[in-house]
NUKE-390047 format. One record per atom (N, C-alpha, C, O): y, z, x. Coordinates in pm, whole numbers, plus 50000, padded with zeros to 5 digits. Atoms other than C-alpha are relative to their C-alpha. Layout:
N
YZX
...
***
This chain:
439
498855007450051
831419010080566
501185009449977
502325005850007
498934990450025
833409040680466
500665004150129
501885005950133
499454996149870
833829050280831
500924989250055
501984992150109
499195011249951
835139015480920
501314999449926
502364997249987
498785000350079
837649016380635
500955011050040
502165008850046
499154988849957
838919050280746
500664996950133
501844999750154
499455003149867
839339038181103
501134989949988
502154991250055
498965010150018
841319007580986
501255006249943
502355003149988
498844993450060
843589029080768
500735008450102
501965008550106
499374991549898
844189053081056
500764991550100
501884994950140
499335008549903
844999024781294
501274994049944
502294993650012
498815005850061
847399008281051
501085010449982
502265007850006
499024989250022
849039041480967
500645004250131
501855006350138
499454995749871
849409051081331
500914989350058
501904992550124
499155010749948
850839016581416
501314999549927
502364997449990
498775000750077
853359017181136
500895011850025
502115010550019
499174988049982
854529052381205
500395002150144
501145011650171
499664998249860
854799047881587
501454996650026
502044988349957
498625002749964
858219048181751
500064988150095
499204986350182
499815011749916
859529016181911
501435000450049
502384999949971
498684998749940
862419018882154
500274988350096
499374983450164
499535010549911
864428992482340
501305004850064
502155010549997
498824995849927
867058998982609
500994988450004
500664977550051
498925009849999
870338980082566
500935003150116
501475014250124
499174997949881
872308975682894
501354993349977
501424981349950
498645005250018
876118971882863
500905005850109
500645016750159
499084994449900
878998975883109
500755012249947
501115021050026
499224989050058
880778999782867
499355003749868
499174995249780
500654995450123
879139020982597
500944999649881
500475000049767
499055001750109
882339018082392
499975011249898
499995008649777
499964988250087
882279053882250
498825000449903
498935005849793
501214998850081
878739049582116
499455014150014
499555020250120
500604986650002
877009082382023
498654998949933
498364989349862
501314999650064
873549091581915
500185000749848
501045007849797
499935000350145
872969084481550
500714987849945
500614984949826
499405012450050
874989052481532
498884990549953
497774990650006
500995008650063
873209026381323
499734987550085
500594982950160
500405012849945
871328995881448
499744990849881
498924993849795
500065008750117
871728966581208
499604985750041
499844981250153
500295014449990
870428931181161
500484993649871
499934996249764
499475006450119
872478909980923
500585009849900
500565007149780
499414990250089
874158940780780
499025010449949
499455020249888
501014990550046
870878958880704
499585009050117
499375004050227
500364990449896
869988990480901
498514999150028
497694999049936
501415000549962
866718988381098
499665011150099
498525012250143
500254989149906
867149018781328
501285007150035
502325005149971
498834992249957
869519041981508
500055000250153
499104996350221
499844997749856
870879049381856
499465013950029
499945023849975
500614987049971
868709076782000
500585006650124
500495018850139
499524993949876
870369081682338
500974990550068
500794978350063
499065007549919
873319070282551
500025006450137
500295018450149
500094994449866
872959074382927
500604990350101
500854978750070
499425007949893
874349061783256
498914995850097
498125004150142
501025005149908
872199039683478
500455002050143
501605005750168
499694998149858
872049040983857
501054990150050
501784993250144
499035010049956
874159009283891
501355001449933
502204992749948
498724997550063
877019024183688
500144994049862
501184996049798
499925005650134
876249005383367
499445010049898
498725019349934
500464991150107
875569022183034
498704994749943
498514982649928
501265003250065
872099023082880
499965006849864
500065019049854
500054994850137
871869026982504
498584997849951
498114986549942
501385000750047
868399034982375
500034998049848
500575006249774
500055003450141
867779018482038
498615003349947
497604998950002
501284996650064
865069032981816
499884991749873
500664993449779
500215008950113
863759006681575
498985006549908
497855009449949
500894993550097
862249021881261
499474990349895
498494993549827
500465009850099
861848990681043
498844992250061
498994985550163
501195006449945
858288977481092
500134984850006
499444978450086
499865014650000
859428941681015
500594995050131
500454983250163
499365004149874
861308941381350
499335006450119
499965007950224
500794994749889
858598956981566
498934989750037
498144985849951
499014998149894
858488944281830
501064988949992
500894979049921
499015010549986
861618924581911
499504989550099
498554991850174
500435011149916
861328891182093
501104996650103
502284999550084
499055004549898
862928877182406
501044990749939
500734982749850
498915007750056
866298861182338
500835007849900
501835002749849
499234991450091
867478890082118
501315003950067
501325007650184
498684996249951
871198896882160
500495012349924
500305013449803
499494987550057
872828931082102
501515000850020
502004998550130
498544999849996
876538935282018
500475013149938
500045017049829
499384987950054
878538967281973
501184995949915
502084989049964
498955004150091
880798963081671
500665012349940
500105023249939
499254989650070
883438983681491
499924997349850
499894985849806
499935001750145
883408989981120
501354994549959
501444987049861
498675005650019
887148982381134
500735000850132
500295007750224
499285000449873
889718975581404
500585013650036
500715017050154
499394986949974
891259009981365
498985011250013
499335022750039
501034989649992
887909028081368
499765003650146
499844995250235
500244995349864
887119049081672
498535003650019
497884998650110
501354995149982
883779066481623
498994992649914
497794993549938
500915006750091
882319045081349
499574986750060
500014976050017
500525011949933
880489020681575
498554997749957
497885006849910
501425003150024
877139002781526
499604988550091
500444981350144
500565010649917
874868979281716
499464989249907
498634991949820
500465011450078
874358944981564
499054991750086
499404987650197
501015007649927
871198926581670
499894985849942
499874983949820
500345013750037
870668889081664
498644997150062
498544994150181
501375000149949
866878887181694
499654986450056
500144976150010
500465012349938
865208861381913
498944993149916
498484998849817
500995007550077
862758834981789
498635006550006
498265012850106
501334994150007
859288845581680
499054993750101
498054999850140
500895006649904
857758820281919
500195005150143
499375002250230
499754994949865
859288838182221
499125012250027
498535018049936
500804988249961
857538865882416
500635012749942
501845013349920
499534987350059
857808901182276
500585009050108
500275007850227
499444989549912
859818929782427
499175012649979
499115018049868
500894988550012
857458958382500
500785012749968
502005013249987
499394987050028
858148994282392
500595005550130
499905006850231
499324995549881
860729007582637
500584988750082
501164990950188
499445011549930
861718972482739
501534999849994
502155008349931
498555000249985
865278962082815
500584986949945
499964976349953
499165011550034
867888938682670
501104999850104
502015008150100
499124999749885
869798929482983
501454996849961
501744992349850
498565000850027
873598927883014
500434986049960
501414984549885
499575013550037
873748889782985
499794997049852
500344987449798
500245001850143
872478893482627
500675010649916
500345012149799
499314989450076
874788922182525
501504998450014
501994992650111
498544999849995
878488926082445
500505013449948
499975018949851
499414987350041
880628957282418
501064997649893
501484986349870
498995000950105
883118964782141
501384998650062
501615002750176
498625001549957
886798955982168
500855010349927
500935010249804
499144989850061
889158985482111
501394994649978
501804984950043
498655004650031
892628981781967
500945001950118
501874994250137
499134998249885
894178995982281
499824988950103
500754985450175
500215011449911
892558967882480
500764987849950
501284979950029
499235011150055
894158943182243
501485001850030
502174992350066
498574997549978
897548959782279
500394998250146
501524994550176
499675001549858
897328959082658
500194985450038
500694982450147
499785014149971
897338921082638
501474996349993
501894986450052
498575002750015
901028922782543
500775007650107
500415018750145
499114993149907
903738931082790
500825010449923
500725011649801
499214989450065
906168959582723
500914994249893
501034999849784
499115006150099
908608936282549
499204995249880
499674996149767
500835004450110
905778921882342
499545011649914
499485010449791
500424988250076
904588956382242
501135005149911
500915009249797
498874995650082
908088965682127
500244990249884
500564994449773
499875009650109
908288933481930
498945001849894
499225000249775
501074997550096
904928941281770
500325012349915
500085012449795
499624988150076
906148975781672
501094996649898
501025000949783
498935004150093
909288960581519
499434992049884
499834993649769
500635008050105
907128935681331
499275008849901
499365006649780
500764991250091
904918963281190
500965008049912
500755009349792
499044992250080
907908984481084
500704990949898
500884994749782
499365009350094
909648953980933
499064996049887
499494994549773
500965003450104
906478944980749
499855011149899
499715008649780
500114988650092
906248980080605
501185000249904
501015002649785
498835000250086
909808977480476
499964988149903
500354989249787
500025012050084
909258942080346
499045001549884
499314996549774
501004998850105
906178951580146
500175012849918
499385015549827
499784987550075
907578984680022
500354996749855
501274989049828
499775002250142
907408984979641
499444986949947
499664983449831
500575012850042
905548951879629
498485000649999
497814991050036
501454998350000
902058965579586
499274989949914
498344983349962
500745009650084
900978944279286
500094985750053
499104978450055
499875013549947
902398912379435
499184998250128
498604987650151
500775000849876
900758920079770
498524998749971
497824990950035
501425000850036
897378925879607
499654985949949
498614980349982
500255013650050
897688892779422
499984989950114
499164980750116
499985008949885
898608875579748
498715001250080
498154991250123
501224998049922
895638891079926
498804994149929
497934988149991
501125005850075
893278881079646
500034984850007
498984978350008
499905014549987
894608845679671
499584995350139
498944984950153
500355003549863
894198845180048
498585003350038
498094999350143
501354995449965
890748860580033
499054988650035
498364989550137
500935010749959
888798827680028
500364993950135
499494991150217
499605005849872
890878813680314
499675009450116
499215004950221
500324990449894
890458845580517
498515000650024
498065001950138
501454999649983
886738845780449
499534987850080
498684988950168
500375012149926
886478809880569
500445000950145
499734996650236
499524998149862
888598818580873
499095009350077
498805007050194
500924990749935
886308847780948
498704993250038
498164995750145
501235007149969
883278825280928
500224990550119
499364989150206
499705009049889
884968800381158
500065007450132
499505002950232
499904992049878
885818827181412
498645005050043
498325005150162
501354995249967
882298841181390
499164988950059
498404991250154
500745011349948
880848806481445
500424996950143
499584994050228
499525002749865
883068801281747
499535010650097
499095007450207
500384989149911
882298835381893
498505000750021
498045006550119
501444999349985
878558830881836
499494990450107
498374992050156
500435009749900
878408801682078
500845001950125
501764994250153
499214996549883
879718817582395
499944989150108
500924986650178
500145009949893
878348790382623
500954988249978
501654984050070
499105011150027
880218762182449
501465004150011
502294996650062
498634995149990
883348783482421
500425001550146
501554998350183
499694998349858
883158791482790
500244986450065
501164984850145
499795013449945
882738754482875
501334994349956
502024987650033
498725005050049
885718746482654
501165006150078
502104999250116
498924993249926
887858772482828
500064994950144
501154992550197
500025004549861
886718761083175
500564985850012
501354982950101
499515013749995
887338724483100
501484999449964
502234991350019
498584999550033
890648733082938
500825004650120
501924999650143
499304995549880
891608751683253
500084988850105
501104987050171
499985011249905
890598721783466
501004989449958
501704983650041
499035009850050
892628698783243
501425004850026
502294997050066
498674994649973
895618721983272
500354998950148
501504996550184
499755001349856
895188721483650
500384985750036
501244983450120
499675014049974
895218683283646
501434997049958
502184990450030
498645002050046
898388683283439
501015006650094
502065001050123
499094993049909
899948708783672
500174992350130
501264991850187
499915007849877
899088687083973
500844987449982
501444982550077
499215012150028
900758657383805
501325003549931
501814995949848
498794995450068
903838676983703
501154990250018
501924987849926
498915009549978
906188651983863
499874987749912
500854983049854
500225011650087
904588622783678
500285003349856
500854995249783
499744996050139
904728642183352
501505000949974
501984996549870
498554999050017
908408650083405
500634986149992
501504983549909
499475013650003
909098613583481
499674993249868
500504985949812
500375005750128
907168603483170
500855005349887
501254997949797
499154994150104
909148627782957
501414994550009
502054991949907
498665005649984
912398614983105
500044985649945
500994981749877
500065013750051
911328579083032
499914999749848
500514991249782
500124999250146
910358589082680
501355003449937
501734997749835
498674996450052
913738605382629
500944988050005
501714985749911
499175012149992
915438573482751
499634990049892
500504983549834
500425009050106
913338553182509
500535004549865
501004996449785
499504994750127
914288575982224
501514997749987
501994994149880
498575002350004
917968573382318
500304985349973
501194982049894
499795014350023
917718535382334
499694996349855
500414988449794
500335002750139
916008534781995
501075005349907
501394999149805
498924994550081
918728557281856
501234991050003
501944989549904
498845008949989
921368533381989
499814987349917
500794981349872
500305011950080
919628504881806
499635003949858
498784997649795
500354994950133
919548524381483
500244989549892
499454988249799
499705010150102
921198496381286
498934989149999
498484984749893
501045010349994
918678470881410
498685005149946
497964997949877
501234994150053
915798494481334
500065001049849
499084998449780
499864999050145
917178500480987
499814986449934
499174985449830
500165013450055
917408463080928
498544995650006
498034989349913
501415003649988
913858458381058
499165007149895
498265001149835
500734992650103
912578485680826
500284994449862
499404994149776
499675005750130
914438469780535
499244986949978
498874983849865
500725012650012
912738436580607
498495001750001
497754992449968
501454997949986
909318452080659
499234997549871
498194991049877
500795002550121
908198451980289
499804985149972
498694980849940
500155014350025
908928414780248
499074993650104
498274984950071
500885005349897
907238407680582
498555003449971
497654995149990
501374996050033
904188427280474
499454992149883
498274988649881
500485008150112
904038408280145
499614985950047
498574980650007
500355013249948
904118375180329
498745000650087
497904991750083
501194998649915
901568387980580
498755001749915
497684996949952
501174998350086
899278398180294
499534986549947
498334983949942
500385013450045
899388362480157
499344992250113
498334985550093
500575007149885
898748348580504
498605004950032
497704997050060
501314994349971
895838372280561
498984996149893
497814993949922
500915004450107
894378363080221
499534985850026
498364982550008
500395013749967
894468326480322
499094999850122
498144992050129
500834999649879
893038335280662
498595004749970
497645000750038
501344995350034
890148353280496
499114988349957
497964987250000
500775011750040
889048321080326
499694990950118
498594985350128
500235008349881
889488302180653
498905005850086
498054998550137
501054993749918
887348327580837
498634998349935
497634996350004
501275002150068
884658324580571
499504985850021
498314983450038
500405013949978
884698286880611
499574997450144
498674989350169
500345002249859
884568288980990
498785007850044
498285005850155
501184992349963
881668313480985
498824991350038
498244993350145
501125008749959
878958286080979
500274992550129
499364990550210
499685007249876
880808266981251
499805008950122
499265004650224
500164990649888
880878297881473
498525002550028
498105003250143
501434997849980
877178303981414
499354987950065
498494989550152
500585011949939
876348267881499
500444998450145
499694993250227
499485001549864
878548269381812
499495010750095
499665009550216
500444989149913
876968301581939
499014995650107
499145000150221
500925003949892
874058284282125
500674992750115
500214993750229
499355007749892
876478261982322
501195007450058
501895002050144
498824992849952
879098288882383
499915002750150
500905001150222
500134997149857
877678298482724
500214987550084
500874987950187
499815012449924
877518262082838
501464995549994
501994990150092
498595003550009
881038256282707
500845008550095
501805003750154
499274991349907
882228286282908
499864995050143
500834994750218
500185005449865
880678271783224
500794987250019
501364984850126
499245012449991
882258238283148
501485002750019
502144996250100
498594996749988
885678253983105
500325005650138
501395003050193
499764995049863
885298272283437
500034988550100
500814988950195
499975011649911
884528238883604
501254991649980
501764985550074
498835008250031
887448221983429
501285006450051
502274999450072
498774993149961
889958248483538
500624994350128
501824991650128
499355006149881
890448234783895
500524986049971
501604982350017
499545013550035
890678199483754
501305000649923
502204992449945
498764998650077
893328211183508
501185003450090
502294998550071
498914996749907
895328226383791
500464987850079
501654986150106
499635011949923
895188193583985
500694989549914
501494981749964
499395010050088
896178172983680
501405003849957
502084995749893
498654996050039
899378192683629
501074990950063
501984986649991
499005009649947
901388170883877
499904986349934
500914979749909
500165012950067
899868139983715
500684999949864
501334990249826
499354999150130
901038151883375
501524999650014
502224994149930
498555000649977
904508156983521
500454985650022
501494981449970
499655014049979
904508120783644
499924992049870
500754983449842
500135006850129
903238109083305
501195003049910
501684994349839
498854996250080
906028128183140
501234991850040
502054988149956
498865008049955
908518109083357
499914985549955
500934978949935
500155014050042
907028075483255
500044998249849
500074986949800
500005001250145
907068083282885
501204992549946
501034984549854
498885008050052
910628069782832
499784985050017
500064977149927
500245014249977
909668036482992
498924994849905
499054984049848
501075004050092
906458035282788
500524999149858
500154990149783
499425000350134
908408043382475
500824987149979
500744980849874
499225012350011
910788014382546
499094987749990
499374978449915
500945011250007
907827991082606
499374999049862
499234988149807
500595000150134
906218001482280
501014995549895
500654989149797
498975004150096
909527996282102
500154984749998
500474978949894
499865014649993
909587959982223
498734992549960
498764980249950
501245006750035
905967952782126
500054992949864
499534981849855
500015007250129
906607944081755
500624986250007
500014976949955
499515013849990
908917914381835
499064990850077
498884979250042
500955008149923
906427902582098
498794996449915
498264985349925
501165002750086
903617905681844
500324988849900
499474980449872
499625010450095
905527884081596
500034986350066
499714976350002
499965012949929
905967856881861
498614995850047
498284983950042
501305003449940
902467858882013
498924997749896
497944990949925
501065001150100
900477860981691
499704985449964
498534981649963
500345014250032
900877823681592
499334992950117
498394985350096
500605006649884
900097812381948
498545004050018
497704995650047
501384995449984
896967833781966
499114994549890
497944991549914
500805005750109
895827821281627
499654985350030
498514981150011
500265013949965
896217784881740
498984999050112
498104990450110
500965000049889
894357792782063
498595002949950
497634996649995
501324996750055
891507808481866
499404988149928
498214985449942
500525011950070
891207777581645
499574989250099
498554982750080
500375010049900
891207755081951
498705003550069
497874994850094
501244995849934
888467775682118
498804998249909
497724994349953
501115002050093
886357774881803
499644985249990
498464981849979
500275014450006
886727736881791
499314995150126
498574985250120
500585004449873
885667734082158
498655006150028
498115004350137
501294993649975
882437753982113
498944989850040
498194992250134
501025010249967
880287721882114
500194994150137
499234992050211
499715005749868
882027707682416
499615009750111
499005005850211
500334989949899
881667739982608
498505001550015
497995002750127
501464998849992
877977742582517
499384988450075
498434990350151
500545011749932
877347707082639
500345000150148
499524995950231
499565000549861
879327711382961
499515011950082
499475011250205
500364987849928
878097746183048
498854997950098
498935003150209
501115001449903
874757735383208
500404992650126
499774994450230
499625007949882
876587711883446
500985007450091
501305002650200
499014992949920
879037737983573
499465003750137
500165001250235
500474996549864
876817750883860
499914987950091
500294988750208
500125011749915
876097715583983
501374994750042
501574990850157
498665004849966
879747705383963
500655008950104
501235003950201
499394990749904
880917736484144
499334998650135
500014998150238
500705001449873
878197732984406
500364986850068
500504986250190
499635012849942
879087696384451
501395000250057
501614994550164
498644999249949
882767703584492
500065007950130
500855004850218
499974991649881
882017730184751
499214994250116
499534996950232
500885004949893
879297711384944
499954984850005
499054979050066
499915014750001
880307674884884
498764993749939
498294983349986
501155005250074
877397669484644
498844996850093
498264986050085
501125001849909
874777673484912
499925012050091
500295023050051
500044989249902
874187694185220
499115011449951
497935009649921
500784988250034
873097728885132
499555000249854
498695008249816
500394999950140
872847720484762
498654993749978
498024996349876
501285006650017
869727698984818
498895008350061
499105016450152
501144992449950
866287712384877
499314993450117
498454999750180
500665007149889
865287685885138
500645004150132
501855006050141
499514995249871
865587696085499
499094994350108
497864994950096
500785004749886
864507680185827
500795003150127
501685011650127
499344997149874
865607679186192
501464996250000
502265001750076
498615004150009
868817661886094
500825008749905
502035006849891
499284991350094
869697688785840
499604997149857
498554991249832
500285002250142
869837687685462
500224985449966
501104978850021
499875013850046
869377654385289
499814999449850
499225008549790
500085001850144
869597641484936
499364986549969
499734976550031
500645012550041
867367615084770
500674995149874
500735002349775
499295006050112
869237592184536
499184988349949
498784979650027
500785010850062
867377569284294
500804994149887
501535001049816
499295007250106
868737542984059
499165000249874
497994996449875
500674999550128
867807548183696
500714990349907
501944990549895
499415009550093
868317520383443
499014997649888
497855001449897
500835002750116
866967508983112
499404986150011
500014977050066
500685013149995
864467480383075
500734989549918
500564977549940
499305009650084
866717464782813
501114993050077
501604982450035
498945006349920
869297457383083
499464989050091
500254981450146
500585010149913
866847435183281
499994986249930
499794985449809
500125013450059
866927397683227
498544997049966
497645003350020
501395003050041
863837381983061
499094996150114
497914999450112
500875004249891
862607366883387
499445011950077
498305011850123
500484988249929
862427400983547
499025007949916
498095014049968
500944992950085
860747415883245
498644993150006
497614999749988
501275007049989
858067388383288
499285003050129
498075000850140
500634996649872
857457399783643
499465014350003
499065019550107
500434986050000
856487434183531
498545001450038
498165011350100
501434999149968
852777426683563
499754999550148
499085008250202
500255000449854
852827415283927
500625011950074
500105016850173
499364988749928
855207442684019
499245013149984
499445022550061
500784987750014
852787468683887
499095002550118
498705013850145
500854998249882
850667461784195
500715007750109
500095013950196
499244992649899
853477476284397
500295014449958
501035021650025
499734986250051
853447508484194
499675010850100
500425020550113
500264989249902
851727528784465
501085001350105
501335012250156
498954999449900
854497519184702
501335004249940
502105011450003
498724996950062
857387521884456
500015013449927
501075018949899
500074987650076
856147552884277
500144997849853
500145007549777
499825002950141
856607534983944
499724985249979
499824977250072
500275013950032
855717502883770
500834995649881
501255003949800
499205005250112
857597480183528
499245000649869
499865000449763
500774999550125
854737482083277
500045013649934
499525015249824
499954986450056
855417518883219
501335002949938
501745014549930
498724997750064
858747513483049
499825009249879
498885007749801
499984990950117
859487540982798
501144996049910
502234993049958
498985004150098
861417532682481
500305011549906
499565021349898
499554990450101
863267552282215
500255013850061
500075024049993
499614987249937
864317579282463
501525001249993
502234998850091
498554999350020
867747584982318
500545014249995
501735016149969
499544986050010
867897623082327
499485007950120
498795018050104
500474993249880
867257633082684
500785013150023
501945014649986
499374987449959
867947668082810
500564998650140
500174989450212
499495000549863
869907674983127
498855001350099
497985009950083
501064999949901
867687667983427
498794991849960
497804991550033
501165007550045
865367645383226
499734987650082
498594983050085
500215012149920
865897615383455
499455003150138
499054994050210
500464996449866
864857634483764
498565004550003
498085008650109
501384995550002
861347642783656
499875014449952
500855021549933
500294986550049
859697674383542
499835009250121
498985006750206
500074990749887
860277703283784
498775009049987
498325012349877
501184991550001
857357724583887
500275013849940
499395019549876
499694986650055
859117756983792
500494999449857
500835009849801
499605001350139
860047743383449
501505000249978
501955000949864
498554999550017
863777743383519
500584986949954
501724986549908
499555013250045
864077706183440
498824993149932
497684993949979
498715001150072
864447691583190
500435013749945
499625022349912
499424987150044
866807719783082
500384998949853
501404992949819
499775001050145
866587723682703
500395013349938
500695013949819
499744986750057
867247760982664
501415000949947
501625005949837
498624998650040
871027758482647
500384991449881
501424993449820
499685008950110
870877731182384
499325004049870
499534997649767
500594993950120
868817751582138
499374989649909
499604989749788
500735009750081
866627722282024
500774987349969
500244978749899
499235012350027
869377695782016
499604988650090
500024977250066
500515010649913
867647676182298
498495000850005
497885010949968
501465000849998
864057664982351
499554999950145
499794990150216
500394999449858
862547676182686
498904990250034
498614988450153
501075009949969
859757650082654
500554986350034
499834977750084
499385012849965
862227621682696
500385000250147
501495003950183
499795000149854
861877617683073
499894985850052
499524976749978
500055013149938
862027588483313
498564995850020
497675004250030
501385004749977
858957566483361
499485005150133
500175005250235
500624994949878
856587580883610
500425014050037
500015019250140
499574986349968
858257614783593
498815009449986
498115009349885
501134990550003
855727641483675
500385011550091
501205010150181
499704988549916
855797675883825
499424998350141
499585007250225
***
């Protein structure tokens, strides 16, 4: 057991004390020298052990990591050469932004390639961004600033202390922007493309600016009208507020109606699409109707006098028709026969009998037994023997038949159409038929 413990201690000690180096590849070493610090979040974790030139002309900076918490580094680690201040020359350091722990590790002697590294920016590189005239203006600004702040040390310090939070926030903002190079690059590229689009449409932009200038001039010319409109705006807004308040209640009331109408909205839309051609065709009709409106208006204007004259006549006519209800009811069943008789001379096609000579009509004399003289009434017995030949006998006289229905003298029809008692609603007796009447 003692031997195993010693071996473990030796292994841990040798692992913790071992050197771990990573090669940082940059296009420009930026005046880095051996001994410069390597930092993560402002804390030193190692130093620069060597600066050398690679075969492809790029600089290789060997970073020696001494802090065991950062051994080994992981893929995705980014290395940036930074200055302690903008005016510093030799006081450089390497700032590391370590990759995620879930990524693969960088072996001892491994490389952080150029796409994950950035060189420092020197002040002379910044100054070269300005042209000669700009550089002279910058010099004048610096000299003027020195004169302006001469003797104002306490006030300047107070100003700087006041601006410190804003500057700190600005620094964080700049750092956040610079930390996301991909998004910044996309922004710059898209901004360049947008600028190219604007440049290609330079003529349209100029025309738009000219039109805008003309609009502004026209608005300036109508300054008095604009002033009057602005003066009226508060009162208009007050009235609009009242109107909108009333509209709010109306919208609340119409909410249930809208919800109920939602299921039929699609069908209503289809209906309106079908009605559109019809509406277009009815436009000439509406024009014609519009032309007849004066005549119609004149006719309507004359209706009241006509109503005063026609009302008594119509009232009298109504009373006369009500008085004639019984007569009409009694005469109505005979109308078809009368009309048929007038059209066919009471025979011909109106009769049901038909032979080689055409249509024929059978006419029989119907009379009451009370009209016969006594001598004939005494012959009723002998005449009954002739009943088979006559179809009737005198001994079959029927009495008290004073309420016959129409068709009662012609016998009972097989289809029940005679006697006709339906139209009389019980006012006649269908059993009062002629003697010998049978279907």
